[in-house]
TORKOL-4160 file (C-alpha; in steps of 0.2 Angstrom, whole numbers, padded with zeros to 4 digits, m for minus):
337
<pt num="1" X="m0022" Y="0014" Z="0092"/>
<pt num="2" X="m0004" Y="0012" Z="0099"/>
<pt num="3" X="0006" Y="m0002" Z="0092"/>
<pt num="4" X="0007" Y="m0012" Z="0108"/>
<pt num="5" X="m0012" Y="m0011" Z="0110"/>
<pt num="6" X="m0014" Y="m0017" Z="0092"/>
<pt num="7" X="m0002" Y="m0032" Z="0095"/>
<pt num="8" X="m0013" Y="m0038" Z="0110"/>
<pt num="9" X="m0029" Y="m0035" Z="0099"/>
<pt num="10" X="m0022" Y="m0046" Z="0085"/>
<pt num="11" X="m0017" Y="m0060" Z="0097"/>
<pt num="12" X="m0035" Y="m0060" Z="0104"/>
<pt num="13" X="m0043" Y="m0060" Z="0086"/>
<pt num="14" X="m0031" Y="m0074" Z="0081"/>
<pt num="15" X="m0036" Y="m0084" Z="0096"/>
<pt num="16" X="m0055" Y="m0081" Z="0093"/>
<pt num="17" X="m0053" Y="m0086" Z="0075"/>
<pt num="18" X="m0045" Y="m0103" Z="0078"/>
<pt num="19" X="m0057" Y="m0107" Z="0092"/>
<pt num="20" X="m0071" Y="m0108" Z="0079"/>
<pt num="21" X="m0079" Y="m0125" Z="0077"/>
<pt num="22" X="m0071" Y="m0136" Z="0064"/>
<pt num="23" X="m0086" Y="m0136" Z="0053"/>
<pt num="24" X="m0083" Y="m0117" Z="0050"/>
<pt num="25" X="m0065" Y="m0121" Z="0045"/>
<pt num="26" X="m0068" Y="m0131" Z="0030"/>
<pt num="27" X="m0051" Y="m0133" Z="0021"/>
<pt num="28" X="m0050" Y="m0128" Z="0003"/>
<pt num="29" X="m0032" Y="m0134" Z="0003"/>
<pt num="30" X="m0036" Y="m0152" Z="0007"/>
<pt num="31" X="m0031" Y="m0158" Z="m0011"/>
<pt num="32" X="m0014" Y="m0150" Z="m0010"/>
<pt num="33" X="m0018" Y="m0134" Z="m0018"/>
<pt num="34" X="m0006" Y="m0119" Z="m0013"/>
<pt num="35" X="m0011" Y="m0102" Z="m0007"/>
<pt num="36" X="m0007" Y="m0091" Z="m0022"/>
<pt num="37" X="m0002" Y="m0073" Z="m0017"/>
<pt num="38" X="m0004" Y="m0061" Z="m0032"/>
<pt num="39" X="0007" Y="m0046" Z="m0030"/>
<pt num="40" X="0002" Y="m0031" Z="m0040"/>
<pt num="41" X="0020" Y="m0025" Z="m0044"/>
<pt num="42" X="0036" Y="m0032" Z="m0051"/>
<pt num="43" X="0049" Y="m0041" Z="m0040"/>
<pt num="44" X="0060" Y="m0031" Z="m0028"/>
<pt num="45" X="0050" Y="m0017" Z="m0021"/>
<pt num="46" X="0041" Y="m0015" Z="m0005"/>
<pt num="47" X="0025" Y="m0023" Z="m0010"/>
<pt num="48" X="0034" Y="m0038" Z="m0016"/>
<pt num="49" X="0043" Y="m0040" Z="0001"/>
<pt num="50" X="0027" Y="m0037" Z="0011"/>
<pt num="51" X="0018" Y="m0049" Z="m0001"/>
<pt num="52" X="0030" Y="m0064" Z="0000"/>
<pt num="53" X="0034" Y="m0061" Z="0019"/>
<pt num="54" X="0016" Y="m0060" Z="0025"/>
<pt num="55" X="0010" Y="m0073" Z="0013"/>
<pt num="56" X="0023" Y="m0086" Z="0019"/>
<pt num="57" X="0018" Y="m0083" Z="0037"/>
<pt num="58" X="m0001" Y="m0083" Z="0034"/>
<pt num="59" X="0002" Y="m0101" Z="0026"/>
<pt num="60" X="0007" Y="m0107" Z="0042"/>
<pt num="61" X="m0009" Y="m0103" Z="0050"/>
<pt num="62" X="m0021" Y="m0109" Z="0037"/>
<pt num="63" X="m0029" Y="m0127" Z="0038"/>
<pt num="64" X="m0016" Y="m0139" Z="0032"/>
<pt num="65" X="m0002" Y="m0126" Z="0031"/>
<pt num="66" X="m0002" Y="m0125" Z="0012"/>
<pt num="67" X="0013" Y="m0120" Z="0001"/>
<pt num="68" X="0013" Y="m0102" Z="m0003"/>
<pt num="69" X="0016" Y="m0097" Z="m0021"/>
<pt num="70" X="0019" Y="m0078" Z="m0025"/>
<pt num="71" X="0014" Y="m0072" Z="m0042"/>
<pt num="72" X="0020" Y="m0055" Z="m0048"/>
<pt num="73" X="0006" Y="m0047" Z="m0058"/>
<pt num="74" X="0012" Y="m0029" Z="m0062"/>
<pt num="75" X="0002" Y="m0016" Z="m0072"/>
<pt num="76" X="m0009" Y="m0001" Z="m0070"/>
<pt num="77" X="m0004" Y="0003" Z="m0053"/>
<pt num="78" X="m0011" Y="m0014" Z="m0047"/>
<pt num="79" X="m0027" Y="m0013" Z="m0057"/>
<pt num="80" X="m0022" Y="m0028" Z="m0067"/>
<pt num="81" X="m0020" Y="m0038" Z="m0051"/>
<pt num="82" X="m0037" Y="m0032" Z="m0043"/>
<pt num="83" X="m0046" Y="m0035" Z="m0060"/>
<pt num="84" X="m0039" Y="m0053" Z="m0060"/>
<pt num="85" X="m0045" Y="m0056" Z="m0042"/>
<pt num="86" X="m0062" Y="m0048" Z="m0045"/>
<pt num="87" X="m0066" Y="m0058" Z="m0061"/>
<pt num="88" X="m0054" Y="m0072" Z="m0064"/>
<pt num="89" X="m0047" Y="m0079" Z="m0048"/>
<pt num="90" X="m0056" Y="m0093" Z="m0039"/>
<pt num="91" X="m0068" Y="m0088" Z="m0025"/>
<pt num="92" X="m0063" Y="m0102" Z="m0013"/>
<pt num="93" X="m0049" Y="m0093" Z="m0002"/>
<pt num="94" X="m0034" Y="m0101" Z="m0012"/>
<pt num="95" X="m0030" Y="m0084" Z="m0021"/>
<pt num="96" X="m0027" Y="m0068" Z="m0012"/>
<pt num="97" X="m0017" Y="m0052" Z="m0017"/>
<pt num="98" X="m0007" Y="m0037" Z="m0011"/>
<pt num="99" X="m0011" Y="m0021" Z="m0021"/>
<pt num="100" X="m0006" Y="m0003" Z="m0021"/>
<pt num="101" X="m0013" Y="0007" Z="m0006"/>
<pt num="102" X="m0022" Y="0020" Z="m0018"/>
<pt num="103" X="m0029" Y="0007" Z="m0030"/>
<pt num="104" X="m0045" Y="0004" Z="m0020"/>
<pt num="105" X="m0050" Y="0022" Z="m0024"/>
<pt num="106" X="m0048" Y="0019" Z="m0043"/>
<pt num="107" X="m0067" Y="0016" Z="m0047"/>
<pt num="108" X="m0073" Y="0031" Z="m0038"/>
<pt num="109" X="m0060" Y="0043" Z="m0046"/>
<pt num="110" X="m0064" Y="0036" Z="m0063"/>
<pt num="111" X="m0046" Y="0029" Z="m0066"/>
<pt num="112" X="m0044" Y="0020" Z="m0082"/>
<pt num="113" X="m0043" Y="0001" Z="m0081"/>
<pt num="114" X="m0051" Y="0000" Z="m0063"/>
<pt num="115" X="m0064" Y="m0014" Z="m0067"/>
<pt num="116" X="m0068" Y="m0020" Z="m0049"/>
<pt num="117" X="m0079" Y="m0014" Z="m0035"/>
<pt num="118" X="m0069" Y="m0011" Z="m0020"/>
<pt num="119" X="m0084" Y="m0012" Z="m0009"/>
<pt num="120" X="m0087" Y="m0030" Z="m0014"/>
<pt num="121" X="m0069" Y="m0036" Z="m0013"/>
<pt num="122" X="m0064" Y="m0046" Z="0003"/>
<pt num="123" X="m0052" Y="m0036" Z="0013"/>
<pt num="124" X="m0040" Y="m0047" Z="0023"/>
<pt num="125" X="m0030" Y="m0033" Z="0032"/>
<pt num="126" X="m0015" Y="m0023" Z="0031"/>
<pt num="127" X="0001" Y="m0026" Z="0040"/>
<pt num="128" X="0005" Y="m0007" Z="0042"/>
<pt num="129" X="0000" Y="0010" Z="0039"/>
<pt num="130" X="0010" Y="0022" Z="0029"/>
<pt num="131" X="0020" Y="0039" Z="0028"/>
<pt num="132" X="0023" Y="0045" Z="0011"/>
<pt num="133" X="0037" Y="0056" Z="0006"/>
<pt num="134" X="0044" Y="0064" Z="m0009"/>
<pt num="135" X="0063" Y="0064" Z="m0010"/>
<pt num="136" X="0076" Y="0072" Z="m0021"/>
<pt num="137" X="0094" Y="0066" Z="m0025"/>
<pt num="138" X="0108" Y="0077" Z="m0019"/>
<pt num="139" X="0111" Y="0080" Z="m0038"/>
<pt num="140" X="0094" Y="0088" Z="m0040"/>
<pt num="141" X="0092" Y="0107" Z="m0043"/>
<pt num="142" X="0078" Y="0107" Z="m0030"/>
<pt num="143" X="0084" Y="0108" Z="m0012"/>
<pt num="144" X="0067" Y="0112" Z="m0003"/>
<pt num="145" X="0049" Y="0110" Z="m0006"/>
<pt num="146" X="0047" Y="0129" Z="m0008"/>
<pt num="147" X="0060" Y="0129" Z="m0022"/>
<pt num="148" X="0048" Y="0117" Z="m0031"/>
<pt num="149" X="0036" Y="0132" Z="m0035"/>
<pt num="150" X="0049" Y="0138" Z="m0047"/>
<pt num="151" X="0061" Y="0123" Z="m0051"/>
<pt num="152" X="0056" Y="0107" Z="m0059"/>
<pt num="153" X="0059" Y="0090" Z="m0050"/>
<pt num="154" X="0060" Y="0075" Z="m0062"/>
<pt num="155" X="0052" Y="0059" Z="m0053"/>
<pt num="156" X="0050" Y="0041" Z="m0058"/>
<pt num="157" X="0033" Y="0033" Z="m0057"/>
<pt num="158" X="0027" Y="0015" Z="m0057"/>
<pt num="159" X="0010" Y="0017" Z="m0066"/>
<pt num="160" X="m0007" Y="0025" Z="m0065"/>
<pt num="161" X="m0015" Y="0021" Z="m0048"/>
<pt num="162" X="0001" Y="0021" Z="m0038"/>
<pt num="163" X="0007" Y="0035" Z="m0026"/>
<pt num="164" X="0022" Y="0037" Z="m0037"/>
<pt num="165" X="0011" Y="0044" Z="m0050"/>
<pt num="166" X="m0005" Y="0051" Z="m0042"/>
<pt num="167" X="0004" Y="0061" Z="m0028"/>
<pt num="168" X="0015" Y="0072" Z="m0039"/>
<pt num="169" X="0002" Y="0073" Z="m0053"/>
<pt num="170" X="m0011" Y="0080" Z="m0042"/>
<pt num="171" X="0000" Y="0091" Z="m0031"/>
<pt num="172" X="0007" Y="0100" Z="m0046"/>
<pt num="173" X="m0011" Y="0106" Z="m0049"/>
<pt num="174" X="m0017" Y="0108" Z="m0031"/>
<pt num="175" X="m0002" Y="0117" Z="m0024"/>
<pt num="176" X="0008" Y="0122" Z="m0040"/>
<pt num="177" X="0023" Y="0111" Z="m0036"/>
<pt num="178" X="0033" Y="0108" Z="m0052"/>
<pt num="179" X="0035" Y="0089" Z="m0055"/>
<pt num="180" X="0040" Y="0081" Z="m0072"/>
<pt num="181" X="0035" Y="0062" Z="m0072"/>
<pt num="182" X="0045" Y="0049" Z="m0080"/>
<pt num="183" X="0034" Y="0033" Z="m0083"/>
<pt num="184" X="0038" Y="0015" Z="m0087"/>
<pt num="185" X="0046" Y="0008" Z="m0071"/>
<pt num="186" X="0040" Y="m0009" Z="m0065"/>
<pt num="187" X="0044" Y="m0006" Z="m0047"/>
<pt num="188" X="0050" Y="0007" Z="m0035"/>
<pt num="189" X="0067" Y="m0003" Z="m0035"/>
<pt num="190" X="0069" Y="0002" Z="m0053"/>
<pt num="191" X="0066" Y="0020" Z="m0049"/>
<pt num="192" X="0079" Y="0020" Z="m0035"/>
<pt num="193" X="0092" Y="0013" Z="m0048"/>
<pt num="194" X="0087" Y="0027" Z="m0060"/>
<pt num="195" X="0090" Y="0040" Z="m0046"/>
<pt num="196" X="0107" Y="0032" Z="m0044"/>
<pt num="197" X="0111" Y="0033" Z="m0062"/>
<pt num="198" X="0105" Y="0051" Z="m0063"/>
<pt num="199" X="0090" Y="0047" Z="m0075"/>
<pt num="200" X="0078" Y="0055" Z="m0063"/>
<pt num="201" X="0079" Y="0066" Z="m0048"/>
<pt num="202" X="0068" Y="0058" Z="m0035"/>
<pt num="203" X="0052" Y="0048" Z="m0031"/>
<pt num="204" X="0036" Y="0050" Z="m0020"/>
<pt num="205" X="0036" Y="0034" Z="m0011"/>
<pt num="206" X="0033" Y="0026" Z="0006"/>
<pt num="207" X="0046" Y="0031" Z="0018"/>
<pt num="208" X="0048" Y="0013" Z="0025"/>
<pt num="209" X="0051" Y="0007" Z="0007"/>
<pt num="210" X="0065" Y="0020" Z="0004"/>
<pt num="211" X="0073" Y="0016" Z="0021"/>
<pt num="212" X="0072" Y="m0002" Z="0017"/>
<pt num="213" X="0079" Y="0000" Z="m0001"/>
<pt num="214" X="0092" Y="0013" Z="0003"/>
<pt num="215" X="0094" Y="0014" Z="0022"/>
<pt num="216" X="0108" Y="0026" Z="0022"/>
<pt num="217" X="0103" Y="0038" Z="0009"/>
<pt num="218" X="0095" Y="0051" Z="0020"/>
<pt num="219" X="0108" Y="0049" Z="0034"/>
<pt num="220" X="0122" Y="0051" Z="0022"/>
<pt num="221" X="0114" Y="0065" Z="0012"/>
<pt num="222" X="0113" Y="0055" Z="m0004"/>
<pt num="223" X="0094" Y="0061" Z="m0005"/>
<pt num="224" X="0084" Y="0073" Z="0006"/>
<pt num="225" X="0065" Y="0072" Z="0011"/>
<pt num="226" X="0056" Y="0087" Z="0004"/>
<pt num="227" X="0039" Y="0084" Z="0012"/>
<pt num="228" X="0028" Y="0070" Z="0020"/>
<pt num="229" X="0010" Y="0065" Z="0021"/>
<pt num="230" X="0000" Y="0052" Z="0030"/>
<pt num="231" X="0004" Y="0044" Z="0047"/>
<pt num="232" X="0016" Y="0054" Z="0058"/>
<pt num="233" X="0034" Y="0047" Z="0059"/>
<pt num="234" X="0046" Y="0053" Z="0072"/>
<pt num="235" X="0061" Y="0051" Z="0060"/>
<pt num="236" X="0054" Y="0065" Z="0050"/>
<pt num="237" X="0053" Y="0078" Z="0063"/>
<pt num="238" X="0056" Y="0095" Z="0055"/>
<pt num="239" X="0051" Y="0090" Z="0038"/>
<pt num="240" X="0036" Y="0100" Z="0031"/>
<pt num="241" X="0019" Y="0091" Z="0030"/>
<pt num="242" X="0011" Y="0093" Z="0013"/>
<pt num="243" X="m0006" Y="0097" Z="0022"/>
<pt num="244" X="0003" Y="0112" Z="0030"/>
<pt num="245" X="0007" Y="0119" Z="0012"/>
<pt num="246" X="m0012" Y="0121" Z="0008"/>
<pt num="247" X="m0019" Y="0138" Z="0009"/>
<pt num="248" X="m0038" Y="0135" Z="0007"/>
<pt num="249" X="m0051" Y="0123" Z="0014"/>
<pt num="250" X="m0053" Y="0115" Z="m0003"/>
<pt num="251" X="m0035" Y="0112" Z="m0005"/>
<pt num="252" X="m0034" Y="0104" Z="0012"/>
<pt num="253" X="m0050" Y="0093" Z="0008"/>
<pt num="254" X="m0042" Y="0088" Z="m0009"/>
<pt num="255" X="m0025" Y="0083" Z="m0001"/>
<pt num="256" X="m0034" Y="0073" Z="0013"/>
<pt num="257" X="m0043" Y="0062" Z="0000"/>
<pt num="258" X="m0028" Y="0061" Z="m0011"/>
<pt num="259" X="m0018" Y="0053" Z="0003"/>
<pt num="260" X="m0032" Y="0043" Z="0010"/>
<pt num="261" X="m0023" Y="0027" Z="0004"/>
<pt num="262" X="m0010" Y="0030" Z="0018"/>
<pt num="263" X="m0022" Y="0023" Z="0030"/>
<pt num="264" X="m0025" Y="0008" Z="0018"/>
<pt num="265" X="m0006" Y="0004" Z="0020"/>
<pt num="266" X="m0001" Y="m0012" Z="0011"/>
<pt num="267" X="m0018" Y="m0020" Z="0009"/>
<pt num="268" X="m0021" Y="m0039" Z="0007"/>
<pt num="269" X="m0037" Y="m0043" Z="m0003"/>
<pt num="270" X="m0046" Y="m0058" Z="m0009"/>
<pt num="271" X="m0060" Y="m0060" Z="m0023"/>
<pt num="272" X="m0078" Y="m0054" Z="m0019"/>
<pt num="273" X="m0091" Y="m0067" Z="m0015"/>
<pt num="274" X="m0081" Y="m0078" Z="m0003"/>
<pt num="275" X="m0091" Y="m0089" Z="0009"/>
<pt num="276" X="m0091" Y="m0082" Z="0026"/>
<pt num="277" X="m0081" Y="m0096" Z="0033"/>
<pt num="278" X="m0068" Y="m0093" Z="0020"/>
<pt num="279" X="m0067" Y="m0075" Z="0024"/>
<pt num="280" X="m0065" Y="m0079" Z="0043"/>
<pt num="281" X="m0051" Y="m0092" Z="0038"/>
<pt num="282" X="m0041" Y="m0079" Z="0028"/>
<pt num="283" X="m0043" Y="m0065" Z="0041"/>
<pt num="284" X="m0039" Y="m0077" Z="0055"/>
<pt num="285" X="m0023" Y="m0083" Z="0047"/>
<pt num="286" X="m0018" Y="m0065" Z="0044"/>
<pt num="287" X="m0022" Y="m0060" Z="0062"/>
<pt num="288" X="m0012" Y="m0075" Z="0068"/>
<pt num="289" X="0003" Y="m0070" Z="0057"/>
<pt num="290" X="0003" Y="m0052" Z="0063"/>
<pt num="291" X="0003" Y="m0058" Z="0082"/>
<pt num="292" X="0016" Y="m0071" Z="0079"/>
<pt num="293" X="0034" Y="m0069" Z="0086"/>
<pt num="294" X="0042" Y="m0078" Z="0071"/>
<pt num="295" X="0034" Y="m0066" Z="0059"/>
<pt num="296" X="0038" Y="m0051" Z="0070"/>
<pt num="297" X="0056" Y="m0056" Z="0071"/>
<pt num="298" X="0058" Y="m0058" Z="0052"/>
<pt num="299" X="0049" Y="m0041" Z="0049"/>
<pt num="300" X="0062" Y="m0033" Z="0060"/>
<pt num="301" X="0076" Y="m0040" Z="0051"/>
<pt num="302" X="0069" Y="m0034" Z="0034"/>
<pt num="303" X="0066" Y="m0017" Z="0042"/>
<pt num="304" X="0047" Y="m0018" Z="0040"/>
<pt num="305" X="0037" Y="m0008" Z="0052"/>
<pt num="306" X="0023" Y="m0019" Z="0058"/>
<pt num="307" X="0007" Y="m0009" Z="0063"/>
<pt num="308" X="m0007" Y="m0020" Z="0057"/>
<pt num="309" X="m0025" Y="m0016" Z="0054"/>
<pt num="310" X="m0038" Y="m0030" Z="0054"/>
<pt num="311" X="m0049" Y="m0035" Z="0039"/>
<pt num="312" X="m0064" Y="m0028" Z="0047"/>
<pt num="313" X="m0056" Y="m0011" Z="0051"/>
<pt num="314" X="m0048" Y="m0010" Z="0034"/>
<pt num="315" X="m0065" Y="m0013" Z="0026"/>
<pt num="316" X="m0072" Y="0001" Z="0036"/>
<pt num="317" X="m0058" Y="0013" Z="0031"/>
<pt num="318" X="m0062" Y="0009" Z="0013"/>
<pt num="319" X="m0081" Y="0012" Z="0016"/>
<pt num="320" X="m0077" Y="0029" Z="0025"/>
<pt num="321" X="m0066" Y="0034" Z="0010"/>
<pt num="322" X="m0080" Y="0030" Z="m0002"/>
<pt num="323" X="m0091" Y="0042" Z="0008"/>
<pt num="324" X="m0081" Y="0057" Z="0004"/>
<pt num="325" X="m0091" Y="0071" Z="m0004"/>
<pt num="326" X="m0093" Y="0068" Z="m0023"/>
<pt num="327" X="m0086" Y="0085" Z="m0028"/>
<pt num="328" X="m0070" Y="0081" Z="m0019"/>
<pt num="329" X="m0069" Y="0064" Z="m0026"/>
<pt num="330" X="m0072" Y="0070" Z="m0044"/>
<pt num="331" X="m0060" Y="0084" Z="m0043"/>
<pt num="332" X="m0046" Y="0072" Z="m0037"/>
<pt num="333" X="m0051" Y="0060" Z="m0050"/>
<pt num="334" X="m0048" Y="0073" Z="m0064"/>
<pt num="335" X="m0032" Y="0078" Z="m0056"/>
<pt num="336" X="m0024" Y="0061" Z="m0057"/>
<pt num="337" X="m0029" Y="0055" Z="m0074"/>
C-alpha cells in the first residue's frame, strides 16, 4: 500500500475507534496510572527513539491522556521484554512494549530464551516497515559484498534475536559471506561508536536507524552500504540486494524467511489475554497517533520514516510468517543459534 493511502486508512481507522460507544472505552487509567512502554533495548538506539516517540503520542489518544513512562528492558534481542509482557505485565492495557522486528519468530526458530507465544500476544501495530543494510567502515578491508567471500568483516551485534546478530550469522552459512561477530553491545548506538573507534568494521542494521544515527556517513564516504534486504528504498539504487546473491531456490527461501521481520518493522505489542475493549483502545490510540499531524511533524524532525501497519494487519503478517514450511523454519533456526 502506498504511504498516502495508508495515511488515509489510518485516519479512517482512528475515527472508527473513537466513535465507539463509551461502554467499550472503559478507562484503565482512571486511577492515575501511567502507560508504561517497555523498550526491548537500551537507551539511544532506533527502537528507543520509536518507543518514546510513539508512546508519548499514543498517550494523547488514550482515555484520560495518561502520562507515558518509558522503561528500557534490554536483553536477549528483546526476548527479556517479550517474556515480561507475556508472563509478568498486567493484562489491562496499561503496559505495552516495542520489541525487535525479528523477535516474534524466536519461538518457531527454537531461539534460546524465547518463552512467549507470538500468536497469543496482542499486536498493536508498527509505525514503519524496514530496509536492512550491512555497512562497512571506510577503514575496513572489505569494499564490496563480493569481497566478503574471501575477506572477513568484523561486525558488532546487540544480542541473539536481533538482526545485528541473526543476519550475519545466517548469511555466513547460506551464502558463504565471511562475518566475524563481536557481541555485548546494549544498542546499535554503542556499535556505531565502536565503528568510529575502530573496534569493529560495521553493522547489519536498519537503514533508517543508520541514517538517523549518522546521517552523513554514507554521503561523506565514512561508511558504505554493501547490500540490502527488505522493503525497496530509492536511496539504495545500485546497491546489491541480498536475495540476488542467492544461487538456489533453497537459498532464496531461507533468505526470505530470514528477513521476514522487515515487514514486522518496529512492532508495538501488549500482553496476551487482553479484553477486546482494551485491544480496541490500544489499537485505536496507535492508529490515531499515526494519522496525527503533530506526530508526523515530530517524526519528520527525528528523521523517522513513517509507513504504518495496523495491529490487525501486523497480526496477519506474523501468522503468515508462522505458516512458513517447517523445513525452512528449522534450517534458519539452526543457522541463527
